[in-house]
SEKE-972150 format. One record per residue: residue number from 1; x, y, z of N, C-alpha, C in turn; residue in three letters. Coordinates in Angstrom, 1 decimal. Example, Ala and Ser with C-alpha at 12.3 -4.5 7.8 and 13.67 -1.06 7.14 Angstrom:
BEGIN
{1, {13.2, -5.7, 7.8}, {12.3, -4.5, 7.8}, {13.2, -3.3, 7.8}, ALA}
{2, {12.8, -2.2, 7.1}, {13.7, -1.1, 7.1}, {12.9, 0.0, 7.9}, SER}
END
This chain:
BEGIN
{1, {0.3, -20.7, 11.4}, {1.7, -20.7, 11.0}, {2.5, -21.5, 12.1}, MET}
{2, {3.4, -22.4, 11.7}, {4.2, -23.1, 12.7}, {5.2, -22.2, 13.4}, SER}
{3, {5.6, -22.6, 14.6}, {6.5, -21.8, 15.4}, {7.8, -21.6, 14.6}, ALA}
{4, {8.2, -22.7, 13.9}, {9.5, -22.6, 13.2}, {9.5, -21.6, 12.1}, ARG}
{5, {8.4, -21.6, 11.3}, {8.2, -20.7, 10.2}, {8.2, -19.2, 10.7}, ARG}
{6, {7.5, -19.0, 11.9}, {7.5, -17.7, 12.5}, {8.9, -17.3, 12.9}, GLN}
{7, {9.7, -18.2, 13.5}, {11.0, -17.9, 13.9}, {11.9, -17.4, 12.7}, GLU}
{8, {11.7, -18.1, 11.6}, {12.5, -17.8, 10.4}, {12.1, -16.4, 9.9}, ILE}
{9, {10.8, -16.2, 9.8}, {10.3, -14.9, 9.4}, {10.8, -13.7, 10.2}, LEU}
{10, {10.8, -14.0, 11.6}, {11.3, -12.9, 12.5}, {12.8, -12.7, 12.3}, GLU}
{11, {13.5, -13.7, 12.0}, {15.0, -13.6, 11.8}, {15.2, -12.9, 10.5}, ALA}
{12, {14.4, -13.3, 9.4}, {14.6, -12.6, 8.1}, {14.2, -11.2, 8.2}, ALA}
{13, {13.2, -10.9, 9.0}, {12.7, -9.5, 9.1}, {13.9, -8.6, 9.6}, LEU}
{14, {14.6, -9.1, 10.6}, {15.7, -8.3, 11.2}, {16.8, -8.2, 10.2}, GLU}
{15, {17.1, -9.3, 9.5}, {18.2, -9.2, 8.5}, {17.9, -8.3, 7.3}, VAL}
{16, {16.7, -8.4, 6.8}, {16.3, -7.5, 5.7}, {16.2, -6.1, 6.1}, PHE}
{17, {15.8, -5.8, 7.3}, {15.7, -4.5, 7.8}, {17.1, -3.9, 7.9}, ALA}
{18, {18.1, -4.7, 8.3}, {19.4, -4.2, 8.5}, {20.2, -4.1, 7.2}, GLU}
{19, {20.0, -5.0, 6.3}, {20.8, -5.1, 5.1}, {20.1, -4.8, 3.7}, ARG}
{20, {18.8, -4.8, 3.7}, {18.1, -4.7, 2.5}, {18.0, -6.0, 1.8}, GLY}
{21, {17.2, -6.1, 0.8}, {17.0, -7.4, 0.2}, {18.2, -7.9, -0.6}, PHE}
{22, {18.8, -7.0, -1.3}, {20.0, -7.4, -2.2}, {21.1, -7.9, -1.3}, LYS}
{23, {21.4, -7.2, -0.2}, {22.6, -7.6, 0.6}, {22.3, -8.6, 1.7}, ASN}
{24, {21.0, -9.0, 1.8}, {20.7, -10.1, 2.8}, {21.0, -11.4, 2.1}, ALA}
{25, {21.2, -12.4, 2.9}, {21.4, -13.7, 2.4}, {20.7, -14.8, 3.2}, SER}
{26, {20.4, -15.9, 2.5}, {19.7, -17.0, 3.2}, {20.6, -17.5, 4.4}, ILE}
{27, {21.9, -17.4, 4.2}, {22.9, -17.9, 5.2}, {22.8, -17.0, 6.4}, ASP}
{28, {22.6, -15.7, 6.2}, {22.5, -14.7, 7.4}, {21.2, -15.0, 8.1}, ALA}
{29, {20.2, -15.2, 7.4}, {18.9, -15.5, 8.0}, {19.0, -16.8, 8.8}, VAL}
{30, {19.6, -17.8, 8.2}, {19.7, -19.1, 8.9}, {20.5, -18.9, 10.2}, ALA}
{31, {21.6, -18.2, 10.1}, {22.5, -18.0, 11.3}, {21.6, -17.2, 12.4}, GLU}
{32, {20.9, -16.2, 12.0}, {20.1, -15.5, 13.0}, {19.0, -16.4, 13.6}, ARG}
{33, {18.5, -17.3, 12.8}, {17.4, -18.2, 13.3}, {17.9, -19.4, 14.0}, ALA}
{34, {19.3, -19.6, 14.0}, {19.8, -20.8, 14.6}, {19.6, -22.1, 13.8}, GLY}
{35, {19.6, -21.9, 12.5}, {19.3, -23.1, 11.6}, {20.4, -23.2, 10.6}, LEU}
{36, {20.4, -24.2, 9.8}, {21.2, -24.4, 8.7}, {20.6, -23.7, 7.5}, THR}
{37, {21.3, -23.4, 6.4}, {20.8, -22.9, 5.2}, {19.6, -23.8, 4.7}, ARG}
{38, {19.9, -25.1, 4.7}, {18.9, -26.1, 4.2}, {17.6, -26.0, 5.1}, GLN}
{39, {17.8, -25.8, 6.4}, {16.7, -25.7, 7.3}, {15.8, -24.5, 6.9}, GLY}
{40, {16.3, -23.4, 6.5}, {15.5, -22.2, 6.0}, {14.9, -22.6, 4.7}, VAL}
{41, {15.7, -23.1, 3.8}, {15.2, -23.4, 2.4}, {14.1, -24.5, 2.5}, LEU}
{42, {14.1, -25.3, 3.5}, {13.0, -26.3, 3.6}, {11.6, -25.6, 3.8}, HIS}
{43, {11.6, -24.5, 4.5}, {10.4, -23.7, 4.7}, {10.1, -22.6, 3.6}, TYR}
{44, {11.2, -22.1, 3.2}, {11.1, -21.0, 2.2}, {12.1, -21.2, 1.1}, PHE}
{45, {11.7, -21.7, -0.1}, {12.6, -22.2, -1.1}, {13.5, -21.1, -1.8}, PRO}
{46, {13.3, -19.8, -1.5}, {14.1, -18.8, -2.1}, {14.1, -17.5, -1.3}, SER}
{47, {15.0, -16.7, -1.5}, {15.1, -15.4, -0.8}, {13.9, -14.6, -1.2}, LYS}
{48, {13.5, -14.6, -2.4}, {12.3, -13.8, -2.9}, {11.1, -14.3, -2.2}, LYS}
{49, {10.9, -15.6, -2.0}, {9.7, -16.2, -1.4}, {9.7, -15.7, 0.1}, ARG}
{50, {10.9, -15.7, 0.7}, {11.0, -15.3, 2.1}, {10.6, -13.8, 2.2}, LEU}
{51, {11.0, -13.0, 1.3}, {10.6, -11.5, 1.4}, {9.1, -11.4, 1.2}, LEU}
{52, {8.5, -12.1, 0.2}, {7.1, -11.9, 0.0}, {6.3, -12.4, 1.2}, LEU}
{53, {6.8, -13.5, 1.9}, {6.1, -14.0, 3.1}, {6.2, -13.0, 4.2}, GLU}
{54, {7.3, -12.3, 4.3}, {7.4, -11.2, 5.4}, {6.4, -10.1, 5.1}, ILE}
{55, {6.3, -9.7, 3.8}, {5.4, -8.6, 3.5}, {4.0, -9.0, 3.7}, LEU}
{56, {3.7, -10.3, 3.3}, {2.3, -10.8, 3.6}, {2.0, -10.9, 5.1}, ASN}
{57, {3.0, -11.4, 5.8}, {2.9, -11.5, 7.3}, {2.6, -10.2, 7.9}, PHE}
{58, {3.3, -9.1, 7.4}, {3.0, -7.8, 7.9}, {1.6, -7.3, 7.7}, ARG}
{59, {1.1, -7.6, 6.5}, {-0.3, -7.2, 6.1}, {-1.3, -8.0, 6.9}, GLU}
{60, {-1.0, -9.3, 7.2}, {-2.0, -10.1, 8.0}, {-2.0, -9.5, 9.4}, GLN}
{61, {-0.9, -9.2, 10.0}, {-0.9, -8.6, 11.3}, {-1.6, -7.3, 11.4}, LEU}
{62, {-1.4, -6.4, 10.4}, {-2.1, -5.1, 10.3}, {-3.6, -5.3, 10.2}, ALA}
{63, {-4.1, -6.3, 9.4}, {-5.5, -6.5, 9.3}, {-6.0, -7.1, 10.6}, ARG}
{64, {-5.3, -8.0, 11.3}, {-5.7, -8.5, 12.5}, {-5.9, -7.4, 13.6}, ALA}
{65, {-5.0, -6.4, 13.5}, {-5.0, -5.3, 14.5}, {-6.3, -4.5, 14.4}, ASN}
{66, {-6.9, -4.5, 13.1}, {-8.1, -3.7, 12.9}, {-9.4, -4.6, 13.1}, LEU}
{67, {-9.2, -5.9, 13.3}, {-10.3, -6.8, 13.2}, {-11.2, -6.8, 14.5}, SER}
{68, {-10.7, -6.1, 15.5}, {-11.5, -6.1, 16.8}, {-12.5, -5.0, 16.8}, ASP}
{69, {-12.7, -4.2, 15.7}, {-13.7, -3.2, 15.7}, {-14.1, -3.0, 14.2}, ARG}
{70, {-15.4, -2.5, 14.0}, {-15.8, -2.3, 12.7}, {-15.0, -1.3, 11.9}, PRO}
{71, {-14.6, -1.7, 10.7}, {-13.8, -0.7, 9.9}, {-14.7, -0.2, 8.7}, THR}
{72, {-14.2, 0.8, 8.1}, {-15.0, 1.4, 7.0}, {-16.0, 2.4, 7.4}, GLY}
{73, {-16.2, 2.6, 8.7}, {-17.2, 3.5, 9.2}, {-16.5, 4.9, 9.3}, VAL}
{74, {-15.3, 4.9, 9.9}, {-14.6, 6.2, 10.0}, {-13.2, 5.9, 9.4}, ASP}
{75, {-13.1, 6.2, 8.1}, {-11.8, 5.9, 7.4}, {-10.6, 6.7, 8.0}, TRP}
{76, {-10.7, 8.0, 8.3}, {-9.6, 8.6, 8.9}, {-9.1, 7.9, 10.2}, PRO}
{77, {-10.0, 7.4, 11.0}, {-9.6, 6.7, 12.2}, {-9.0, 5.3, 11.9}, ALA}
{78, {-9.5, 4.7, 10.8}, {-8.9, 3.4, 10.4}, {-7.5, 3.6, 10.0}, ASP}
{79, {-7.2, 4.6, 9.1}, {-5.8, 4.8, 8.7}, {-4.9, 5.3, 9.8}, PHE}
{80, {-5.5, 6.1, 10.7}, {-4.7, 6.5, 11.9}, {-4.3, 5.3, 12.7}, ALA}
{81, {-5.2, 4.3, 12.9}, {-4.9, 3.1, 13.6}, {-3.8, 2.3, 12.9}, ASP}
{82, {-3.9, 2.3, 11.6}, {-2.9, 1.5, 10.8}, {-1.5, 2.1, 11.0}, ALA}
{83, {-1.4, 3.5, 11.1}, {-0.1, 4.1, 11.3}, {0.4, 3.8, 12.7}, VAL}
{84, {-0.5, 3.9, 13.7}, {-0.2, 3.5, 15.1}, {0.4, 2.1, 15.2}, ALA}
{85, {-0.3, 1.2, 14.4}, {0.2, -0.2, 14.4}, {1.6, -0.3, 13.9}, PHE}
{86, {1.9, 0.4, 12.8}, {3.2, 0.4, 12.2}, {4.3, 1.0, 13.2}, GLU}
{87, {3.9, 2.0, 13.9}, {4.8, 2.6, 14.9}, {5.2, 1.6, 16.0}, GLN}
{88, {4.3, 0.7, 16.2}, {4.5, -0.3, 17.3}, {5.4, -1.5, 16.7}, GLY}
{89, {5.6, -1.5, 15.4}, {6.3, -2.6, 14.8}, {7.4, -2.0, 13.8}, HIS}
{90, {8.4, -1.4, 14.3}, {9.3, -0.6, 13.5}, {10.1, -1.5, 12.5}, PRO}
{91, {10.3, -2.8, 12.8}, {11.1, -3.7, 11.9}, {10.3, -3.9, 10.6}, SER}
{92, {8.9, -4.1, 10.7}, {8.1, -4.2, 9.6}, {8.2, -2.9, 8.7}, PHE}
{93, {8.1, -1.8, 9.4}, {8.1, -0.5, 8.7}, {9.4, -0.3, 8.0}, ALA}
{94, {10.5, -0.7, 8.6}, {11.8, -0.5, 8.0}, {12.0, -1.4, 6.8}, THR}
{95, {11.5, -2.7, 6.9}, {11.6, -3.6, 5.7}, {10.8, -3.0, 4.6}, VAL}
{96, {9.6, -2.5, 4.9}, {8.8, -1.9, 3.9}, {9.5, -0.7, 3.2}, HIS}
{97, {10.1, 0.1, 4.0}, {10.9, 1.3, 3.4}, {12.1, 0.8, 2.5}, SER}
{98, {12.7, -0.2, 3.0}, {13.9, -0.8, 2.3}, {13.4, -1.3, 0.9}, VAL}
{99, {12.3, -2.0, 0.9}, {11.7, -2.6, -0.3}, {11.3, -1.5, -1.3}, VAL}
{100, {10.7, -0.4, -0.7}, {10.3, 0.7, -1.6}, {11.6, 1.4, -2.2}, VAL}
{101, {12.6, 1.6, -1.4}, {13.8, 2.2, -1.9}, {14.5, 1.3, -3.0}, ALA}
{102, {14.5, 0.0, -2.8}, {15.0, -0.9, -3.8}, {14.1, -0.9, -5.1}, GLU}
{103, {12.8, -0.7, -4.9}, {11.9, -0.6, -6.1}, {12.3, 0.6, -6.9}, ALA}
{104, {12.5, 1.7, -6.2}, {12.9, 3.0, -6.9}, {14.1, 2.8, -7.7}, VAL}
{105, {15.1, 2.0, -7.2}, {16.3, 1.9, -8.0}, {16.2, 0.8, -9.1}, THR}
{106, {15.0, 0.2, -9.2}, {14.7, -0.8, -10.2}, {15.1, -2.2, -9.9}, GLY}
{107, {15.4, -2.5, -8.6}, {15.8, -3.8, -8.3}, {14.6, -4.8, -8.1}, ARG}
{108, {14.8, -6.0, -8.7}, {13.8, -7.0, -8.5}, {14.1, -7.9, -7.3}, GLU}
{109, {13.1, -8.5, -6.6}, {11.7, -8.4, -6.9}, {11.0, -7.2, -6.4}, PRO}
{110, {11.7, -6.3, -5.7}, {11.1, -5.2, -5.1}, {10.3, -4.3, -6.1}, ALA}
{111, {10.9, -4.1, -7.2}, {10.2, -3.2, -8.2}, {8.8, -3.7, -8.6}, ARG}
{112, {8.8, -5.0, -9.0}, {7.5, -5.6, -9.4}, {6.5, -5.6, -8.2}, SER}
{113, {7.0, -6.0, -7.1}, {6.1, -6.1, -5.9}, {5.5, -4.8, -5.6}, TYR}
{114, {6.3, -3.7, -5.5}, {5.8, -2.4, -5.1}, {4.9, -1.8, -6.1}, VAL}
{115, {5.3, -1.9, -7.4}, {4.5, -1.4, -8.5}, {3.1, -2.1, -8.5}, ARG}
{116, {3.1, -3.4, -8.4}, {1.8, -4.1, -8.5}, {1.0, -3.8, -7.2}, ASP}
{117, {1.6, -3.7, -6.1}, {0.9, -3.4, -4.8}, {0.3, -2.0, -4.9}, ARG}
{118, {1.1, -1.1, -5.3}, {0.5, 0.3, -5.4}, {-0.7, 0.4, -6.4}, CYS}
{119, {-0.6, -0.2, -7.5}, {-1.7, -0.2, -8.5}, {-2.9, -0.9, -7.9}, ARG}
{120, {-2.7, -2.1, -7.2}, {-3.8, -2.8, -6.6}, {-4.4, -2.0, -5.5}, SER}
{121, {-3.6, -1.4, -4.6}, {-4.2, -0.6, -3.6}, {-5.0, 0.6, -4.1}, LEU}
{122, {-4.4, 1.3, -5.1}, {-5.2, 2.4, -5.6}, {-6.5, 2.0, -6.3}, GLN}
{123, {-6.4, 0.9, -7.0}, {-7.7, 0.4, -7.7}, {-8.7, 0.0, -6.6}, ASP}
{124, {-8.3, -0.7, -5.6}, {-9.2, -1.1, -4.5}, {-9.8, 0.1, -3.8}, HIS}
{125, {-8.9, 1.0, -3.4}, {-9.4, 2.2, -2.7}, {-10.3, 3.0, -3.6}, LEU}
{126, {-10.0, 3.1, -4.8}, {-10.9, 3.9, -5.7}, {-12.3, 3.3, -5.8}, THR}
{127, {-12.3, 1.9, -5.9}, {-13.6, 1.2, -5.9}, {-14.4, 1.5, -4.6}, ILE}
{128, {-13.7, 1.4, -3.5}, {-14.4, 1.6, -2.2}, {-14.8, 3.1, -2.0}, ARG}
{129, {-14.1, 4.0, -2.5}, {-14.5, 5.4, -2.4}, {-15.7, 5.7, -3.3}, LEU}
{130, {-15.7, 5.1, -4.5}, {-16.9, 5.2, -5.4}, {-18.1, 4.6, -4.8}, VAL}
{131, {-18.0, 3.4, -4.2}, {-19.1, 2.8, -3.5}, {-19.7, 3.7, -2.4}, GLU}
{132, {-18.8, 4.3, -1.7}, {-19.2, 5.1, -0.6}, {-19.7, 6.5, -0.9}, ARG}
{133, {-19.0, 7.2, -1.9}, {-19.3, 8.6, -2.2}, {-19.7, 8.9, -3.6}, TYR}
{134, {-19.6, 7.9, -4.5}, {-19.8, 8.2, -5.9}, {-18.5, 8.7, -6.5}, GLY}
{135, {-18.6, 9.2, -7.7}, {-17.4, 9.6, -8.5}, {-16.7, 10.8, -7.9}, GLU}
{136, {-17.4, 11.6, -7.1}, {-16.8, 12.8, -6.4}, {-17.0, 12.7, -4.9}, ARG}
{137, {-15.9, 12.9, -4.2}, {-16.0, 12.9, -2.7}, {-16.6, 14.3, -2.2}, LEU}
{138, {-17.0, 14.3, -1.0}, {-17.5, 15.6, -0.4}, {-16.4, 16.7, -0.5}, PRO}
{139, {-15.2, 16.3, -0.5}, {-14.1, 17.3, -0.6}, {-14.0, 17.9, -2.0}, SER}
{140, {-14.6, 17.3, -3.0}, {-14.6, 17.7, -4.4}, {-13.6, 16.9, -5.2}, GLY}
{141, {-12.7, 16.1, -4.6}, {-11.8, 15.3, -5.4}, {-12.5, 14.2, -6.1}, LEU}
{142, {-11.9, 13.8, -7.2}, {-12.4, 12.5, -7.9}, {-11.9, 11.4, -7.0}, SER}
{143, {-12.6, 10.2, -7.2}, {-12.2, 9.0, -6.4}, {-10.8, 8.6, -6.7}, ALA}
{144, {-10.4, 8.5, -8.0}, {-9.0, 8.1, -8.3}, {-8.0, 9.1, -7.7}, PRO}
{145, {-8.2, 10.4, -7.8}, {-7.3, 11.3, -7.3}, {-7.2, 11.2, -5.7}, THR}
{146, {-8.3, 11.0, -5.1}, {-8.3, 10.8, -3.6}, {-7.6, 9.6, -3.2}, ALA}
{147, {-7.8, 8.5, -4.0}, {-7.1, 7.2, -3.7}, {-5.6, 7.4, -3.8}, ALA}
{148, {-5.1, 8.0, -4.8}, {-3.7, 8.3, -5.0}, {-3.2, 9.2, -3.9}, ALA}
{149, {-3.9, 10.2, -3.5}, {-3.5, 11.1, -2.4}, {-3.5, 10.4, -1.1}, ALA}
{150, {-4.4, 9.6, -0.8}, {-4.4, 8.8, 0.5}, {-3.2, 7.9, 0.6}, VAL}
{151, {-2.9, 7.2, -0.5}, {-1.7, 6.3, -0.5}, {-0.4, 7.1, -0.3}, LEU}
{152, {-0.4, 8.3, -1.0}, {0.8, 9.1, -0.9}, {1.0, 9.7, 0.5}, ALA}
{153, {-0.1, 10.0, 1.1}, {-0.1, 10.5, 2.5}, {0.4, 9.4, 3.4}, LEU}
{154, {-0.1, 8.2, 3.3}, {0.3, 7.1, 4.1}, {1.8, 6.9, 4.0}, ILE}
{155, {2.3, 6.8, 2.7}, {3.7, 6.6, 2.5}, {4.6, 7.8, 3.1}, GLU}
{156, {4.1, 9.0, 2.9}, {4.8, 10.1, 3.4}, {4.9, 10.1, 5.0}, GLY}
{157, {3.8, 9.9, 5.6}, {3.8, 9.9, 7.1}, {4.6, 8.7, 7.6}, VAL}
{158, {4.6, 7.6, 6.9}, {5.4, 6.4, 7.2}, {6.9, 6.8, 7.2}, HIS}
{159, {7.3, 7.5, 6.2}, {8.7, 8.0, 6.2}, {9.0, 9.0, 7.3}, GLN}
{160, {8.1, 9.9, 7.5}, {8.3, 10.9, 8.5}, {8.6, 10.3, 9.9}, LEU}
{161, {7.8, 9.4, 10.3}, {8.0, 8.8, 11.7}, {9.2, 7.9, 11.7}, TRP}
{162, {9.5, 7.3, 10.6}, {10.7, 6.4, 10.6}, {12.0, 7.2, 10.8}, LEU}
{163, {12.1, 8.4, 10.2}, {13.3, 9.3, 10.4}, {13.2, 10.2, 11.6}, VAL}
{164, {11.9, 10.4, 12.1}, {11.8, 11.2, 13.3}, {10.7, 10.6, 14.3}, ASP}
{165, {11.1, 9.5, 14.9}, {10.1, 8.9, 15.8}, {10.0, 9.7, 17.1}, PRO}
{166, {9.1, 10.6, 17.2}, {9.0, 11.5, 18.3}, {8.4, 10.8, 19.6}, GLU}
{167, {8.7, 11.4, 20.7}, {8.2, 10.8, 22.0}, {6.6, 10.8, 22.0}, PRO}
{168, {6.0, 11.8, 21.3}, {4.6, 11.9, 21.3}, {4.1, 10.9, 20.3}, GLU}
{169, {3.7, 9.7, 20.7}, {3.3, 8.6, 19.8}, {2.1, 8.9, 19.0}, ALA}
{170, {1.2, 9.8, 19.5}, {0.0, 10.1, 18.8}, {0.1, 11.1, 17.6}, GLU}
{171, {1.3, 11.7, 17.5}, {1.4, 12.8, 16.5}, {1.1, 12.3, 15.1}, ARG}
{172, {1.7, 11.2, 14.6}, {1.5, 10.8, 13.3}, {0.1, 10.2, 13.0}, TYR}
{173, {-0.4, 9.4, 13.9}, {-1.8, 9.0, 13.7}, {-2.8, 10.2, 13.7}, PRO}
{174, {-2.5, 11.3, 14.5}, {-3.3, 12.5, 14.4}, {-3.2, 13.2, 13.1}, ARG}
{175, {-2.0, 13.2, 12.5}, {-1.8, 13.8, 11.2}, {-2.6, 13.1, 10.2}, ILE}
{176, {-2.6, 11.8, 10.3}, {-3.4, 11.0, 9.3}, {-4.9, 11.3, 9.5}, MET}
{177, {-5.4, 11.3, 10.7}, {-6.8, 11.5, 11.0}, {-7.3, 12.9, 10.4}, ARG}
{178, {-6.5, 13.9, 10.8}, {-6.9, 15.3, 10.4}, {-6.8, 15.5, 8.9}, GLU}
{179, {-5.7, 15.1, 8.3}, {-5.5, 15.3, 6.9}, {-6.6, 14.5, 6.1}, THR}
{180, {-6.8, 13.2, 6.5}, {-7.8, 12.4, 5.7}, {-9.2, 13.0, 5.9}, LEU}
{181, {-9.5, 13.6, 7.0}, {-10.8, 14.2, 7.2}, {-11.0, 15.3, 6.2}, SER}
{182, {-10.0, 16.1, 5.9}, {-10.1, 17.1, 4.9}, {-10.1, 16.5, 3.5}, VAL}
{183, {-9.2, 15.6, 3.2}, {-9.1, 15.0, 1.9}, {-10.3, 14.3, 1.5}, LEU}
{184, {-11.0, 13.6, 2.4}, {-12.2, 12.8, 2.1}, {-13.4, 13.7, 2.2}, LEU}
{185, {-13.3, 14.8, 2.9}, {-14.4, 15.7, 3.1}, {-15.3, 15.3, 4.3}, GLY}
{186, {-14.8, 14.4, 5.1}, {-15.6, 14.0, 6.3}, {-15.6, 15.0, 7.4}, THR}
{187, {-14.7, 16.0, 7.3}, {-14.8, 17.1, 8.3}, {-16.0, 18.0, 8.0}, ASP}
{188, {-16.4, 18.1, 6.7}, {-17.6, 18.8, 6.4}, {-18.8, 18.1, 6.9}, ARG}
{189, {-18.8, 16.8, 6.9}, {-20.0, 16.1, 7.4}, {-20.2, 16.4, 8.9}, ASP}
{190, {-19.0, 16.4, 9.6}, {-19.1, 16.7, 11.1}, {-19.6, 18.1, 11.3}, ARG}
{191, {-19.1, 19.0, 10.5}, {-19.5, 20.5, 10.6}, {-20.9, 20.6, 10.4}, ASP}
{192, {-21.5, 19.9, 9.4}, {-22.9, 20.0, 9.0}, {-23.7, 19.4, 10.1}, GLU}
{193, {-23.3, 18.3, 10.7}, {-24.0, 17.6, 11.8}, {-24.0, 18.6, 13.0}, ASP}
{194, {-22.9, 19.2, 13.3}, {-22.8, 20.1, 14.4}, {-23.8, 21.3, 14.2}, ALA}
{195, {-23.8, 21.8, 13.0}, {-24.7, 23.0, 12.7}, {-26.2, 22.6, 12.8}, THR}
{196, {-26.5, 21.4, 12.3}, {-27.8, 20.9, 12.3}, {-28.3, 20.7, 13.8}, ALA}
{197, {-27.3, 20.2, 14.6}, {-27.7, 19.9, 16.0}, {-27.9, 21.2, 16.7}, GLY}
END
């Protein structure tokens, strides 16, 4: 990504976090980035495209954060690390929450983006859970139910720390780790290993 594109994305991130998608404007982004309106439109031809690029940029950074270690071995730890990453990037988290709020009120493009992303994530997670555990997890939950519950937990924890960012940074990642261990049934695996040992 070019330095100029990144500057525009960072400016748009701040503006969208402050104003939401509907009330943000290309002019406000241009002013924040120190460019003209045409300068922003040269890189991002619409406000919708700019929002989607921010959301994609957020996901790329989150993936890169996890790329320095093997993932999929300890899912509760993976999701806890994802929450810790979000806590370190509050502007991304705020934009995500603003987009979800706008989706709930039926505003486009937020509504379509959030609905499609939720469905895609649930489908992807369901497939991964079935691959790893079969149709039923060690906790007894079906894979689709567990996938929906995991995503609901992530969104809920996300909102909790946005409204109550405590000094103890590890609190919300710990909530993710402990709850997912129960939800997925991986706490039982550890208990059985300890008993066998």
